[in-house]
N, C-alpha and C positions, 0 to 999 in steps of 0.2 A: 557345398559339403557340410556333413551334420558333424555338431559338435557329439560324441559320445560319451555320454557321462559315464563314467568308472565306479563302483561304488562294492567293488572287490574281489578278490581274485585269488588265486594260488598258484604259487611257484615251485616246481619239484627240480631236484638235481638243476639246477639254473636254467629251467626253464619255464615259463609261464606255462601253467597245464588248465588254464581257466580265470574270462575276466567275468564277473556278475557286470554288464551296462543295463543303462537304461537310454532308451530314445525316445526325442519326445512325438509325443502323441502315441506312443508304440506300447510302453511300456517296457517292463524289465522281461530281459534274457540273458541269457551266460553264451559267451564266444569260446574258441578252441583259438588254439594262439594261430595255426594258420588261418583264421577268419579275420580274428584282429591283426596279423600282418597282413592281410590281403588289402583291409580296410586301412590300414594306415599308408601303403602305397596307391590308392585311390584318391587319398587325399582328407579320410575322414579324421579327425583330431580325436585323441582316445585323451578326456581327460578326466584325470582322478578326482572324486567328492569327499573331503571327512567332514565329517556333520555340519555337514549343507553347505560348505566351503568349496568352492574350484582351487584345486592345486592346476600348478603349472602342467603342461600338458607333458605326456609322454613322448617318447624321441623313438623315432627308428634311426636304430645305429648298424654302419656297415661294420663290421669287422671280415676284413680277408672276404671271401667271399658269400660268408651269410649278413644275417642283418638278425638284431635283438632288438626287442622292445625294455624301454630302460626312463629312469625316473633322471635320470642325466644324462648327461651327451661323452659319461666316460664310453672313451672304444674299448670295451671287458667284454667276455665272449660269452655272457651270461644277461637274464631278463632282469628288472627288479622292477618292484612297484614300491609304491610310498606307501606307510601304516597306513590304513584307511579306516579303524575302529573308530 
């Protein structure tokens, strides 16, 4: 499985709208939330990067019948990202 470096993203109304990512050897691209969830379910690690330093991986958190992408493991019904600027 691949490490997907997350260099930016937007959260709107508690849901990730997009993630800016870099893949080794493939360059930058933007993922929507559904694609990010699918990649995480497939075992890929989404690794936030701030100023070149890797932060702890984003987590796939199950809350009821839904899944959320979080920078922590809190059982909250919203996505979260760390500050990446």
